C-alpha positions as YAML, in Angstrom:
chain: A
units: angstrom
residues:
- id: 1
  name: MET
  ca: [41.83, 27.42, 10.12]
- id: 2
  name: ARG
  ca: [40.51, 26.28, 6.69]
- id: 3
  name: ILE
  ca: [37.57, 23.81, 6.21]
- id: 4
  name: VAL
  ca: [35.71, 21.76, 3.64]
- id: 5
  name: ILE
  ca: [32.53, 20.72, 3.86]
- id: 6
  name: ALA
  ca: [31.22, 18.29, 1.60]
- id: 7
  name: PRO
  ca: [28.48, 16.40, 2.19]
- id: 8
  name: ASP
  ca: [25.73, 13.87, 0.66]
- id: 9
  name: SER
  ca: [21.95, 15.12, 1.18]
- id: 10
  name: PHE
  ca: [19.48, 13.86, 4.01]
- id: 11
  name: LYS
  ca: [17.37, 11.96, 1.51]
- id: 12
  name: GLY
  ca: [13.92, 12.97, 2.08]
- id: 13
  name: CYS
  ca: [14.82, 15.77, 4.77]
- id: 14
  name: LEU
  ca: [17.84, 18.10, 3.63]
- id: 15
  name: ASN
  ca: [19.31, 18.74, 0.32]
- id: 16
  name: ALA
  ca: [23.14, 18.65, -0.28]
- id: 17
  name: LEU
  ca: [23.44, 22.09, 0.19]
- id: 18
  name: ASN
  ca: [21.13, 22.71, 2.98]
- id: 19
  name: VAL
  ca: [23.19, 20.43, 4.61]
- id: 20
  name: ALA
  ca: [26.36, 22.00, 4.24]
- id: 21
  name: GLN
  ca: [25.06, 25.49, 4.50]
- id: 22
  name: ALA
  ca: [23.63, 24.19, 8.32]
- id: 23
  name: MET
  ca: [27.29, 22.73, 8.75]
- id: 24
  name: ARG
  ca: [29.00, 26.04, 7.72]
- id: 25
  name: ARG
  ca: [26.74, 27.80, 10.27]
- id: 26
  name: GLY
  ca: [28.04, 25.06, 13.15]
- id: 27
  name: VAL
  ca: [31.58, 26.09, 12.17]
- id: 28
  name: GLN
  ca: [31.33, 29.93, 12.06]
- id: 29
  name: ARG
  ca: [30.18, 29.53, 15.84]
- id: 30
  name: VAL
  ca: [33.69, 28.43, 16.62]
- id: 31
  name: TYR
  ca: [35.52, 29.69, 13.89]
- id: 32
  name: PRO
  ca: [33.93, 32.93, 12.67]
- id: 33
  name: GLU
  ca: [37.10, 34.13, 10.50]
- id: 34
  name: SER
  ca: [37.63, 30.30, 8.95]
- id: 35
  name: GLU
  ca: [38.25, 29.99, 5.47]
- id: 36
  name: ILE
  ca: [35.27, 27.38, 4.45]
- id: 37
  name: HIS
  ca: [34.53, 25.84, 0.74]
- id: 38
  name: MET
  ca: [31.40, 23.85, 0.62]
- id: 39
  name: ILE
  ca: [31.07, 21.37, -1.76]
- id: 40
  name: PRO
  ca: [27.91, 19.75, -1.95]
- id: 41
  name: MET
  ca: [28.00, 15.86, -2.56]
- id: 42
  name: ALA
  ca: [26.19, 13.59, -4.19]
- id: 43
  name: ASP
  ca: [26.47, 9.66, -5.42]
- id: 44
  name: GLY
  ca: [24.88, 9.93, -9.07]
- id: 45
  name: GLY
  ca: [21.25, 9.62, -7.81]
- id: 46
  name: GLU
  ca: [18.57, 11.90, -7.41]
- id: 47
  name: GLY
  ca: [20.09, 15.40, -6.38]
- id: 48
  name: THR
  ca: [23.62, 14.92, -8.35]
- id: 49
  name: VAL
  ca: [22.49, 17.62, -11.02]
- id: 50
  name: GLU
  ca: [21.49, 20.14, -8.13]
- id: 51
  name: ALA
  ca: [24.52, 19.38, -6.14]
- id: 52
  name: ILE
  ca: [26.89, 19.81, -9.26]
- id: 53
  name: LEU
  ca: [25.51, 23.12, -10.39]
- id: 54
  name: SER
  ca: [25.54, 24.39, -6.66]
- id: 55
  name: ALA
  ca: [29.10, 23.60, -6.93]
- id: 56
  name: VAL
  ca: [30.47, 24.78, -10.04]
- id: 57
  name: ARG
  ca: [29.02, 27.72, -12.45]
- id: 58
  name: GLY
  ca: [26.16, 25.95, -15.09]
- id: 59
  name: ALA
  ca: [22.72, 26.28, -16.55]
- id: 60
  name: GLU
  ca: [19.37, 24.15, -16.13]
- id: 61
  name: VAL
  ca: [17.74, 22.64, -18.84]
- id: 62
  name: LYS
  ca: [14.28, 21.51, -19.26]
- id: 63
  name: VAL
  ca: [13.05, 18.97, -21.67]
- id: 64
  name: LYS
  ca: [9.84, 17.42, -22.35]
- id: 65
  name: VAL
  ca: [10.54, 13.95, -22.05]
- id: 66
  name: THR
  ca: [8.11, 11.00, -20.82]
- id: 67
  name: ASP
  ca: [8.11, 9.18, -17.36]
- id: 68
  name: PRO
  ca: [8.55, 5.41, -16.47]
- id: 69
  name: LEU
  ca: [5.38, 4.83, -17.46]
- id: 70
  name: GLY
  ca: [5.42, 6.90, -20.85]
- id: 71
  name: ARG
  ca: [3.63, 9.87, -19.58]
- id: 72
  name: PRO
  ca: [4.71, 13.32, -20.92]
- id: 73
  name: ILE
  ca: [6.64, 15.23, -18.30]
- id: 74
  name: GLU
  ca: [9.01, 17.97, -17.92]
- id: 75
  name: ALA
  ca: [12.25, 17.17, -17.03]
- id: 76
  name: MET
  ca: [15.75, 18.78, -15.98]
- id: 77
  name: TYR
  ca: [19.69, 18.28, -16.66]
- id: 78
  name: GLY
  ca: [22.73, 20.64, -15.95]
- id: 79
  name: LEU
  ca: [25.00, 22.13, -18.41]
- id: 80
  name: ILE
  ca: [28.70, 23.08, -17.53]
- id: 81
  name: ASP
  ca: [32.08, 23.79, -18.78]
- id: 82
  name: ASN
  ca: [30.37, 26.44, -21.13]
- id: 83
  name: GLY
  ca: [27.81, 24.12, -22.33]
- id: 84
  name: SER
  ca: [30.38, 21.20, -23.43]
- id: 85
  name: THR
  ca: [29.43, 18.63, -20.22]
- id: 86
  name: ALA
  ca: [25.83, 17.62, -19.77]
- id: 87
  name: ILE
  ca: [24.93, 16.45, -16.32]
- id: 88
  name: ILE
  ca: [22.09, 14.10, -16.50]
- id: 89
  name: GLU
  ca: [20.26, 12.02, -13.76]
- id: 90
  name: MET
  ca: [18.03, 9.30, -14.95]
- id: 91
  name: ALA
  ca: [16.16, 9.80, -11.81]
- id: 92
  name: ALA
  ca: [14.49, 13.05, -13.58]
- id: 93
  name: ALA
  ca: [12.57, 10.84, -16.31]
- id: 94
  name: SER
  ca: [12.66, 7.35, -15.08]
- id: 95
  name: GLY
  ca: [13.01, 7.71, -11.56]
- id: 96
  name: LEU
  ca: [10.93, 5.63, -8.92]
- id: 97
  name: THR
  ca: [9.70, 8.84, -7.50]
- id: 98
  name: LEU
  ca: [8.14, 9.63, -10.41]
- id: 99
  name: LEU
  ca: [5.55, 6.74, -9.55]
- id: 100
  name: ALA
  ca: [2.91, 6.00, -7.04]
- id: 101
  name: ASP
  ca: [3.21, 2.79, -5.21]
- id: 102
  name: ASP
  ca: [0.50, 1.29, -6.86]
- id: 103
  name: GLU
  ca: [1.97, 2.03, -10.35]
- id: 104
  name: LYS
  ca: [5.45, 0.24, -9.53]
- id: 105
  name: ASN
  ca: [5.83, -2.37, -12.56]
- id: 106
  name: PRO
  ca: [9.38, -3.14, -13.24]
- id: 107
  name: SER
  ca: [8.16, -5.32, -15.93]
- id: 108
  name: VAL
  ca: [6.84, -2.22, -18.41]
- id: 109
  name: THR
  ca: [8.36, 0.65, -17.01]
- id: 110
  name: SER
  ca: [10.92, 2.20, -19.43]
- id: 111
  name: THR
  ca: [14.28, 4.22, -19.25]
- id: 112
  name: TYR
  ca: [13.19, 6.08, -22.75]
- id: 113
  name: GLY
  ca: [12.60, 9.52, -21.03]
- id: 114
  name: THR
  ca: [16.06, 9.21, -20.26]
- id: 115
  name: GLY
  ca: [17.50, 8.41, -23.45]
- id: 116
  name: LEU
  ca: [15.40, 11.66, -24.53]
- id: 117
  name: LEU
  ca: [17.46, 14.09, -21.91]
- id: 118
  name: ILE
  ca: [20.62, 12.22, -23.54]
- id: 119
  name: LYS
  ca: [19.14, 12.84, -26.82]
- id: 120
  name: ASP
  ca: [18.99, 16.29, -26.26]
- id: 121
  name: ALA
  ca: [22.04, 17.09, -24.67]
- id: 122
  name: LEU
  ca: [23.40, 15.42, -28.02]
- id: 123
  name: GLU
  ca: [21.94, 17.79, -30.11]
- id: 124
  name: ARG
  ca: [23.06, 20.78, -28.30]
- id: 125
  name: GLY
  ca: [26.79, 19.69, -29.23]
- id: 126
  name: VAL
  ca: [28.18, 18.44, -25.87]
- id: 127
  name: ASN
  ca: [31.23, 16.43, -25.90]
- id: 128
  name: LYS
  ca: [30.73, 14.81, -22.68]
- id: 129
  name: ILE
  ca: [28.01, 13.58, -20.41]
- id: 130
  name: LEU
  ca: [27.84, 12.36, -16.78]
- id: 131
  name: LEU
  ca: [25.10, 10.17, -16.13]
- id: 132
  name: GLY
  ca: [23.72, 9.44, -12.99]
- id: 133
  name: ILE
  ca: [21.49, 6.04, -12.58]
- id: 134
  name: GLY
  ca: [20.42, 6.14, -8.67]
- id: 135
  name: GLY
  ca: [16.67, 5.93, -7.86]
- id: 136
  name: SER
  ca: [15.47, 4.02, -11.31]
- id: 137
  name: ALA
  ca: [12.03, 2.56, -11.67]
- id: 138
  name: THR
  ca: [13.07, 0.21, -14.32]
- id: 139
  name: ASN
  ca: [14.30, -2.92, -15.24]
- id: 140
  name: ASP
  ca: [14.72, -2.86, -18.91]
- id: 141
  name: GLY
  ca: [18.60, -2.82, -19.19]
- id: 142
  name: GLY
  ca: [18.87, 0.58, -20.57]
- id: 143
  name: ALA
  ca: [16.36, -0.51, -23.81]
- id: 144
  name: GLY
  ca: [14.06, 2.22, -23.69]
- id: 145
  name: LEU
  ca: [17.16, 5.00, -23.43]
- id: 146
  name: ALA
  ca: [18.55, 2.91, -26.68]
- id: 147
  name: VAL
  ca: [15.40, 2.82, -28.98]
- id: 148
  name: ALA
  ca: [15.49, 6.80, -27.99]
- id: 149
  name: LEU
  ca: [18.83, 7.50, -29.19]
- id: 150
  name: GLY
  ca: [17.74, 5.20, -32.49]
- id: 151
  name: ALA
  ca: [18.27, 1.57, -32.05]
- id: 152
  name: LYS
  ca: [15.88, -0.94, -32.57]
- id: 153
  name: LEU
  ca: [15.12, -4.12, -30.36]
- id: 154
  name: LEU
  ca: [13.32, -6.71, -32.55]
- id: 155
  name: ASP
  ca: [11.69, -10.15, -31.69]
- id: 156
  name: SER
  ca: [12.04, -13.20, -33.76]
- id: 157
  name: ARG
  ca: [9.29, -12.02, -36.24]
- id: 158
  name: GLY
  ca: [11.50, -8.35, -36.53]
- id: 159
  name: LYS
  ca: [8.73, -6.82, -34.92]
- id: 160
  name: GLU
  ca: [9.66, -3.70, -32.60]
- id: 161
  name: LEU
  ca: [9.57, -4.64, -28.46]
- id: 162
  name: PRO
  ca: [6.92, -2.77, -26.91]
- id: 163
  name: PRO
  ca: [8.75, -0.87, -23.59]
- id: 164
  name: GLY
  ca: [9.59, -2.85, -19.92]
- id: 165
  name: GLY
  ca: [11.56, -5.45, -18.79]
- id: 166
  name: ALA
  ca: [9.37, -8.30, -19.45]
- id: 167
  name: ALA
  ca: [9.55, -8.01, -22.94]
- id: 168
  name: LEU
  ca: [13.34, -8.38, -23.53]
- id: 169
  name: ALA
  ca: [12.44, -12.19, -22.90]
- id: 170
  name: GLN
  ca: [11.45, -12.11, -26.69]
- id: 171
  name: LEU
  ca: [14.55, -10.22, -28.22]
- id: 172
  name: ALA
  ca: [15.83, -11.76, -30.66]
- id: 173
  name: CYS
  ca: [17.98, -9.16, -32.76]
- id: 174
  name: ILE
  ca: [19.41, -5.72, -31.83]
- id: 175
  name: ASP
  ca: [19.93, -3.10, -34.46]
- id: 176
  name: MET
  ca: [22.39, -0.11, -34.28]
- id: 177
  name: SER
  ca: [22.46, 1.00, -37.50]
- id: 178
  name: GLU
  ca: [20.39, 3.95, -36.72]
- id: 179
  name: LEU
  ca: [21.77, 4.90, -33.46]
- id: 180
  name: SER
  ca: [22.68, 8.43, -33.20]
- id: 181
  name: PRO
  ca: [26.03, 9.41, -34.90]
- id: 182
  name: PHE
  ca: [26.78, 12.20, -32.14]
- id: 183
  name: LEU
  ca: [27.38, 9.44, -29.59]
- id: 184
  name: SER
  ca: [30.83, 8.77, -31.45]
- id: 185
  name: LYS
  ca: [31.84, 12.19, -30.84]
- id: 186
  name: VAL
  ca: [31.28, 11.96, -26.82]
- id: 187
  name: ARG
  ca: [32.49, 10.59, -23.84]
- id: 188
  name: ILE
  ca: [30.08, 9.42, -21.24]
- id: 189
  name: GLU
  ca: [30.71, 8.46, -17.70]
- id: 190
  name: VAL
  ca: [28.10, 6.71, -15.56]
- id: 191
  name: ALA
  ca: [28.19, 7.11, -11.82]
- id: 192
  name: CYS
  ca: [27.94, 3.68, -10.65]
- id: 193
  name: ASP
  ca: [28.25, 2.33, -6.81]
- id: 194
  name: VAL
  ca: [27.11, -0.65, -7.23]
- id: 195
  name: GLN
  ca: [29.16, -3.86, -8.07]
- id: 196
  name: ASN
  ca: [26.14, -6.12, -9.18]
- id: 197
  name: PRO
  ca: [25.88, -7.94, -12.30]
- id: 198
  name: LEU
  ca: [23.36, -7.80, -14.71]
- id: 199
  name: CYS
  ca: [21.69, -11.38, -13.63]
- id: 200
  name: GLY
  ca: [21.93, -14.15, -11.24]
- id: 201
  name: PRO
  ca: [20.72, -13.99, -7.13]
- id: 202
  name: GLU
  ca: [23.16, -10.69, -7.10]
- id: 203
  name: GLY
  ca: [21.65, -9.07, -10.21]
- id: 204
  name: ALA
  ca: [19.45, -6.16, -10.82]
- id: 205
  name: SER
  ca: [16.00, -8.30, -10.79]
- id: 206
  name: ALA
  ca: [16.98, -10.43, -7.52]
- id: 207
  name: VAL
  ca: [18.37, -7.50, -5.78]
- id: 208
  name: TYR
  ca: [16.19, -4.66, -6.85]
- id: 209
  name: GLY
  ca: [13.39, -5.95, -8.23]
- id: 210
  name: PRO
  ca: [11.14, -5.95, -5.18]
- id: 211
  name: GLN
  ca: [11.59, -2.57, -4.13]
- id: 212
  name: LYS
  ca: [10.39, -1.68, -7.55]
- id: 213
  name: GLY
  ca: [7.16, -3.56, -7.63]
- id: 214
  name: ALA
  ca: [8.00, -7.25, -8.84]
- id: 215
  name: ASN
  ca: [6.96, -10.38, -6.96]
- id: 216
  name: PRO
  ca: [9.35, -13.40, -6.84]
- id: 217
  name: GLU
  ca: [7.69, -14.83, -9.91]
- id: 218
  name: GLU
  ca: [8.17, -11.84, -11.59]
- id: 219
  name: VAL
  ca: [11.74, -11.53, -10.46]
- id: 220
  name: GLN
  ca: [12.27, -14.80, -12.13]
- id: 221
  name: LYS
  ca: [10.85, -13.58, -15.38]
- id: 222
  name: LEU
  ca: [12.85, -10.34, -15.34]
- id: 223
  name: ASP
  ca: [15.83, -12.49, -14.83]
- id: 224
  name: GLY
  ca: [15.11, -14.38, -17.70]
- id: 225
  name: ALA
  ca: [14.76, -11.74, -19.94]
- id: 226
  name: LEU
  ca: [17.81, -9.68, -18.60]
- id: 227
  name: LYS
  ca: [19.83, -12.61, -19.50]
- id: 228
  name: ASN
  ca: [18.57, -12.76, -22.81]
- id: 229
  name: TYR
  ca: [18.87, -9.28, -23.22]
- id: 230
  name: GLY
  ca: [22.52, -9.35, -22.06]
- id: 231
  name: GLU
  ca: [23.46, -12.15, -24.63]
- id: 232
  name: CYS
  ca: [22.31, -10.36, -27.51]
- id: 233
  name: LEU
  ca: [23.59, -7.27, -26.35]
- id: 234
  name: SER
  ca: [26.91, -8.65, -25.55]
- id: 235
  name: ALA
  ca: [26.89, -10.31, -28.80]
- id: 236
  name: VAL
  ca: [26.63, -6.41, -30.58]
- id: 237
  name: ALA
  ca: [29.05, -4.79, -27.97]
- id: 238
  name: GLY
  ca: [32.09, -7.45, -28.53]
- id: 239
  name: ARG
  ca: [32.14, -7.87, -24.73]
- id: 240
  name: ASN
  ca: [30.70, -9.90, -22.09]
- id: 241
  name: LEU
  ca: [28.47, -7.92, -20.43]
- id: 242
  name: LEU
  ca: [26.62, -10.34, -18.16]
- id: 243
  name: GLU
  ca: [29.76, -10.36, -16.14]
- id: 244
  name: LEU
  ca: [30.29, -6.82, -15.90]
- id: 245
  name: ALA
  ca: [30.72, -5.58, -12.35]
- id: 246
  name: GLY
  ca: [27.74, -2.64, -11.94]
- id: 247
  name: GLY
  ca: [26.20, -4.09, -15.15]
- id: 248
  name: GLY
  ca: [22.95, -4.19, -12.77]
- id: 249
  name: ALA
  ca: [23.06, -1.02, -11.77]
- id: 250
  name: ALA
  ca: [19.52, 0.95, -12.25]
- id: 251
  name: GLY
  ca: [17.94, -2.35, -13.58]
- id: 252
  name: GLY
  ca: [20.41, -3.10, -15.89]
- id: 253
  name: LEU
  ca: [21.34, 0.08, -17.08]
- id: 254
  name: GLY
  ca: [24.69, -0.09, -16.34]
- id: 255
  name: ALA
  ca: [25.34, -2.98, -18.85]
- id: 256
  name: GLY
  ca: [23.16, -1.20, -21.41]
- id: 257
  name: ALA
  ca: [25.61, 2.49, -21.10]
- id: 258
  name: VAL
  ca: [28.35, 0.16, -21.96]
- id: 259
  name: GLY
  ca: [26.87, -1.82, -24.29]
- id: 260
  name: PHE
  ca: [24.95, 1.04, -26.52]
- id: 261
  name: LEU
  ca: [26.86, 3.96, -25.32]
- id: 262
  name: GLY
  ca: [30.53, 2.81, -25.01]
- id: 263
  name: ALA
  ca: [30.44, 4.07, -21.45]
- id: 264
  name: GLU
  ca: [32.80, 3.65, -18.63]
- id: 265
  name: LEU
  ca: [31.34, 3.24, -15.20]
- id: 266
  name: ARG
  ca: [32.59, 4.81, -12.43]
- id: 267
  name: PRO
  ca: [31.89, 5.64, -8.36]
- id: 268
  name: GLY
  ca: [29.55, 8.62, -8.46]
- id: 269
  name: SER
  ca: [31.47, 10.55, -5.91]
- id: 270
  name: GLN
  ca: [34.48, 9.99, -7.02]
- id: 271
  name: ILE
  ca: [32.84, 11.95, -10.36]
- id: 272
  name: VAL
  ca: [31.25, 14.37, -8.25]
- id: 273
  name: LEU
  ca: [34.50, 15.31, -6.28]
- id: 274
  name: GLU
  ca: [36.43, 15.94, -10.03]
- id: 275
  name: VAL
  ca: [33.65, 17.82, -11.58]
- id: 276
  name: SER
  ca: [33.47, 20.18, -8.40]
- id: 277
  name: LYS
  ca: [37.07, 20.42, -8.29]
- id: 278
  name: ALA
  ca: [37.38, 19.22, -4.74]
- id: 279
  name: GLU
  ca: [41.20, 18.22, -4.87]
- id: 280
  name: GLU
  ca: [42.21, 21.88, -5.12]
- id: 281
  name: LYS
  ca: [40.11, 22.95, -2.28]
- id: 282
  name: ILE
  ca: [40.96, 20.13, 0.13]
- id: 283
  name: LYS
  ca: [44.49, 19.93, -0.53]
- id: 284
  name: GLY
  ca: [46.18, 22.31, 2.13]
- id: 285
  name: ALA
  ca: [42.84, 21.88, 4.44]
- id: 286
  name: ASP
  ca: [42.82, 21.75, 8.19]
- id: 287
  name: LEU
  ca: [39.75, 19.35, 8.41]
- id: 288
  name: VAL
  ca: [37.18, 17.97, 5.77]
- id: 289
  name: LEU
  ca: [33.54, 17.81, 7.43]
- id: 290
  name: THR
  ca: [31.25, 15.18, 5.42]
- id: 291
  name: GLY
  ca: [27.69, 13.48, 6.26]
- id: 292
  name: GLU
  ca: [24.79, 11.61, 4.69]
- id: 293
  name: GLY
  ca: [21.41, 10.63, 5.90]
- id: 294
  name: ARG
  ca: [22.33, 7.37, 7.15]
- id: 295
  name: THR
  ca: [26.03, 6.02, 8.14]
- id: 296
  name: ASP
  ca: [26.46, 2.38, 8.60]
- id: 297
  name: PHE
  ca: [28.22, -0.35, 7.31]
- id: 298
  name: GLN
  ca: [27.15, 0.23, 3.68]
- id: 299
  name: THR
  ca: [28.78, 3.21, 3.65]
- id: 300
  name: ALA
  ca: [31.98, 1.85, 3.10]
- id: 301
  name: TYR
  ca: [31.02, 0.47, 0.04]
- id: 302
  name: GLY
  ca: [31.49, 3.82, -2.26]
- id: 303
  name: LYS
  ca: [29.13, 5.91, -0.81]
- id: 304
  name: VAL
  ca: [29.78, 9.87, -0.32]
- id: 305
  name: PRO
  ca: [32.02, 10.01, 3.00]
- id: 306
  name: VAL
  ca: [34.37, 7.22, 1.88]
- id: 307
  name: GLY
  ca: [35.09, 8.70, -1.46]
- id: 308
  name: VAL
  ca: [35.52, 12.23, 0.47]
- id: 309
  name: ALA
  ca: [37.87, 10.60, 2.89]
- id: 310
  name: ALA
  ca: [40.01, 9.02, 0.04]
- id: 311
  name: LEU
  ca: [40.51, 12.21, -1.47]
- id: 312
  name: ALA
  ca: [41.44, 13.90, 1.76]
- id: 313
  name: GLN
  ca: [43.75, 10.97, 2.75]
- id: 314
  name: LYS
  ca: [46.04, 11.80, -0.15]
- id: 315
  name: TYR
  ca: [46.88, 14.97, 1.67]
- id: 316
  name: ASP
  ca: [46.46, 13.71, 5.08]
- id: 317
  name: VAL
  ca: [43.68, 15.86, 6.04]
- id: 318
  name: PRO
  ca: [41.60, 14.60, 8.93]
- id: 319
  name: VAL
  ca: [37.95, 13.75, 8.24]
- id: 320
  name: LEU
  ca: [35.03, 14.11, 10.37]
- id: 321
  name: VAL
  ca: [31.32, 12.27, 9.39]
- id: 322
  name: VAL
  ca: [28.27, 14.41, 10.74]
- id: 323
  name: SER
  ca: [25.17, 12.36, 9.72]
- id: 324
  name: GLY
  ca: [21.20, 12.30, 10.30]
- id: 325
  name: SER
  ca: [21.83, 9.01, 12.23]
- id: 326
  name: VAL
  ca: [24.92, 6.44, 12.80]
- id: 327
  name: GLU
  ca: [24.44, 2.71, 13.13]
- id: 328
  name: GLY
  ca: [28.01, 1.41, 14.55]
- id: 329
  name: PRO
  ca: [30.84, 2.58, 16.70]
- id: 330
  name: PRO
  ca: [32.57, 5.97, 16.30]
- id: 331
  name: ASN
  ca: [35.72, 4.31, 14.45]
- id: 332
  name: LEU
  ca: [33.12, 2.67, 12.23]
- id: 333
  name: LEU
  ca: [34.82, 3.73, 9.19]
- id: 334
  name: SER
  ca: [38.56, 4.14, 10.64]
- id: 335
  name: ASP
  ca: [39.73, 1.85, 7.78]
- id: 336
  name: GLN
  ca: [38.52, 4.45, 5.32]
- id: 337
  name: GLY
  ca: [40.20, 7.24, 6.58]
- id: 338
  name: ILE
  ca: [37.49, 8.83, 8.82]
- id: 339
  name: GLU
  ca: [38.48, 9.75, 12.18]
- id: 340
  name: SER
  ca: [34.80, 9.55, 14.23]
- id: 341
  name: CYS
  ca: [31.14, 9.44, 13.28]
- id: 342
  name: PHE
  ca: [28.47, 11.19, 14.78]
- id: 343
  name: SER
  ca: [24.77, 11.66, 14.55]
- id: 344
  name: ILE
  ca: [22.33, 14.81, 15.22]
- id: 345
  name: SER
  ca: [20.09, 12.70, 16.81]
- id: 346
  name: GLU
  ca: [19.28, 14.40, 20.28]
- id: 347
  name: GLY
  ca: [16.74, 11.75, 21.83]
- id: 348
  name: PRO
  ca: [13.62, 10.06, 20.99]
- id: 349
  name: ALA
  ca: [11.50, 11.64, 18.20]
- id: 350
  name: SER
  ca: [9.42, 10.51, 15.21]
- id: 351
  name: LEU
  ca: [10.69, 10.99, 11.53]
- id: 352
  name: GLU
  ca: [8.82, 14.12, 11.21]
- id: 353
  name: GLU
  ca: [10.39, 15.71, 14.14]
- id: 354
  name: ALA
  ca: [13.68, 14.49, 13.40]
- id: 355
  name: PHE
  ca: [13.42, 16.34, 9.62]
- id: 356
  name: ALA
  ca: [11.55, 19.11, 11.17]
- id: 357
  name: LYS
  ca: [14.54, 19.47, 13.35]
- id: 358
  name: ALA
  ca: [17.26, 18.24, 11.00]
- id: 359
  name: GLN
  ca: [18.85, 21.68, 10.07]
- id: 360
  name: GLU
  ca: [18.97, 23.04, 13.64]
- id: 361
  name: GLN
  ca: [20.58, 19.85, 15.10]
- id: 362
  name: LEU
  ca: [22.73, 19.58, 12.03]
- id: 363
  name: GLU
  ca: [24.52, 23.01, 13.33]
- id: 364
  name: ARG
  ca: [24.35, 22.29, 16.82]
- id: 365
  name: GLU
  ca: [26.22, 18.96, 16.49]
- id: 366
  name: VAL
  ca: [28.91, 20.71, 14.43]
- id: 367
  name: TRP
  ca: [29.42, 23.61, 16.92]
- id: 368
  name: ARG
  ca: [29.79, 20.81, 19.64]
- id: 369
  name: ILE
  ca: [32.14, 18.59, 17.96]
- id: 370
  name: LEU
  ca: [34.22, 21.91, 16.31]
- id: 371
  name: SER
  ca: [34.31, 23.37, 20.31]
- id: 372
  name: VAL
  ca: [36.35, 19.94, 21.25]
- id: 373
  name: TRP
  ca: [38.38, 20.02, 17.90]
- id: 374
  name: LYS
  ca: [39.33, 23.59, 19.05]
- id: 375
  name: LEU
  ca: [40.24, 22.80, 22.62]
- id: 376
  name: GLY
  ca: [42.58, 19.95, 21.00]
- id: 377
  name: TRP
  ca: [44.28, 22.59, 18.67]
- id: 378
  name: LYS
  ca: [44.90, 24.91, 21.66]
- id: 379
  name: SER
  ca: [46.15, 21.93, 23.53]
- id: 380
  name: ALA
  ca: [48.76, 20.64, 20.84]
- id: 381
  name: SER
  ca: [49.79, 24.41, 20.75]
- id: 382
  name: LYS
  ca: [50.59, 24.66, 24.68]
- id: 383
  name: LEU
  ca: [52.64, 21.53, 24.09]
- id: 384
  name: ASN
  ca: [54.52, 22.60, 21.35]
- id: 385
  name: ARG
  ca: [55.41, 26.09, 22.76]
- id: 386
  name: SER
  ca: [56.51, 23.94, 25.85]
...
C-alpha cells in the first residue's frame, strides 16, 4: 500500500509537519508495512517556509528587518535548490500576528520589512523567489515593499510619502529609476489564493480591512487611497492593476507585486506541490490523505485539500480529507475530486481541550478510516477472485 499524506496545518494548533506525522502514525496502525510519503502543505500564509523546508532540502536565513510598525525584528526565509530559490512569506515580517490587538492599524502599517527580506535574497544571487502573502497586517498595496527595494513614492510637492495605506491618497508620482537592478534577473511567483480586486466592495480595504483594525470610516479612506495608488501604479506598469484578479490580496500586495516586481500570481497550494515534487509521489499512489484545521464551503476556493485533489485526479488516485472540523455533508467536496471529509472531533470540548488532544484524535481518526478502507480492499479482492 502506497499512501501520500499532504495536509495543511491546523492553524493555531498543529503545524503541517505535526499533522502529517500524526496521520502517518494512524496509517501505520493499519498498514505497518506501507510506503508512506509525507508532503507538509501550505497555501502561502504563515508556515509556508516551514512546510517547504520540511519536504525539500534547504536552509533557513535569518535577517534583521522591521515589523509592520517599523520596529526592528528578526525574520526568517528559506533557500532551496542550492541557494538559487528563495521561499519568503510576508507574514514573517509584515504579518498580523506580529501586532497586539490595540496595535492593528492598516492606515499606518507597512510591507517595508517584507521588502527587506526580498532585498536580502536578491543580494544573495537567487534567480527565483516564491513569495507567500497570506496573513498580512497591511493595506499599503506593497508600497513599503517597493520603497525597501529602491522605489520612491512622492506627493505633489515631490516629498516621499510616510508608510501606511492612508498616505497613498497623497500619491502623485512613482519613481522606479532606482529600483533594484537584481529584479530584472529574477522570476517571482506570488502564492495568492483569493480573487479580490484592489478596490471596491470586494477589494482589499472592504473585505480585509476590518480584521486588520480599520473601522468603517477608515475602510472608505483606505479604499480611496488604494484607488489612487492603483491608478498611479497602473500608469507606470503599463497594465490595469485595478481590475487584476487577486490584486487585493494581502492589502493590495498582489497588485503591488505585479506592478513593481513583474510577479506572477498563482495558487499557493499549487506552488508548494510543485516545489515539493508532489506529482512524483502521488503518481502511482493507492490513496492520498489531506486535511486542514476547518473544512467548509470556502475550501473549494483554492485551499490546500482542493489543490492536492486536483493533482491526484490526474492519476485517478482517491483523496480523503481529515480535518479538525467539517461543516457540511461528507460529500461536501465531491465535485473537487474528494471522496469524503472527516472530522477528528469526538464530542463537546473547549477550544483548549480540542487543541490539546488534536494529535491523538487525528491519529485515531485516520486509524478508524483506514480500518474501513482496508476492509473495502479485502472485499474487492474477494470479488475479483470469484
